[in-house]
Wavefront OBJ file of the C-alpha trace (Angstrom):
o trace
v -15.313 -11.223 -5.936
v -16.780 -14.718 -5.947
v -16.343 -17.430 -3.335
v -13.618 -19.223 -5.312
v -11.494 -16.068 -5.533
v -11.922 -15.365 -1.818
v -10.924 -18.955 -1.043
v -7.781 -18.768 -3.204
v -6.698 -15.485 -1.610
v -7.397 -16.810 1.892
v -5.238 -19.884 1.227
v -2.428 -17.655 -0.034
v -2.610 -15.442 3.051
v -2.704 -18.422 5.383
v 0.307 -19.868 3.585
v 2.234 -16.714 4.425
v 1.302 -16.589 8.104
v 1.211 -20.339 8.870
v 4.948 -20.636 9.671
v 4.568 -17.784 12.186
v 1.390 -19.151 13.741
v 2.885 -22.637 14.067
v 6.155 -21.376 15.556
v 8.216 -22.890 12.734
v 10.282 -19.765 12.080
v 11.927 -16.906 13.924
v 9.446 -14.042 13.356
v 11.816 -11.167 12.607
v 13.913 -13.134 10.104
v 10.833 -14.614 8.422
v 9.127 -11.240 8.031
v 12.317 -9.799 6.552
v 12.475 -12.695 4.072
v 8.801 -12.288 3.108
v 9.239 -8.557 2.532
v 12.194 -9.146 0.180
v 10.381 -11.506 -2.207
v 7.827 -10.991 -4.955
v 4.713 -13.054 -4.255
v 2.155 -14.194 -6.800
v -1.168 -13.322 -5.171
v -4.041 -15.305 -6.706
v -6.273 -13.185 -8.951
v -4.186 -10.081 -8.175
v -0.780 -10.738 -9.733
v 2.737 -10.273 -8.446
v 3.141 -8.132 -5.338
v 5.751 -7.233 -2.777
v 4.846 -6.601 0.829
v 6.425 -3.457 2.272
v 9.275 -3.683 4.730
v 7.427 -1.115 6.826
v 5.191 -3.954 7.999
v 8.217 -5.583 9.603
v 9.786 -2.414 11.041
v 9.738 -2.753 14.823
v 10.639 0.911 15.359
v 7.076 1.870 14.410
v 4.650 1.805 17.358
v 1.986 -0.838 17.117
v -1.582 0.408 17.016
v -4.500 -1.120 18.831
v -7.818 -1.611 17.109
v -8.929 1.869 18.207
v -5.787 3.569 16.901
v -3.939 4.171 20.168
v -0.383 2.841 20.567
v -0.415 -0.652 22.027
v 1.657 -0.906 25.195
v 1.499 -4.697 25.588
v 4.729 -6.303 24.426
v 4.025 -8.898 21.743
v 0.329 -8.082 21.494
v -1.294 -8.989 18.204
v -2.848 -5.815 16.846
v -3.946 -4.784 13.359
l 1 2 3 4 5 6 7 8 9 10 11 12 13 14 15 16 17 18 19 20 21 22 23 24 25 26 27 28 29 30 31 32 33 34 35 36 37 38 39 40 41 42 43 44 45 46 47 48 49 50 51 52 53 54 55 56 57 58 59 60 61 62 63 64 65 66 67 68 69 70 71 72 73 74 75 76
């Protein structure tokens, strides 16, 4: 993957998360909306993002794999 491809994909990803980062949207509703649409990912084609990513019933995992107990913590 060359620098131009990485740049295009990074801009796409930022475009998806920017409304959340900037506080422009209500997170739960926005994530539901994102998961219901088909997105054209640069150099990768059309993709849908799973609703599992927005399911709050799943425990969040910290970077070491243990459930995260901090409410609202940003974890991978």
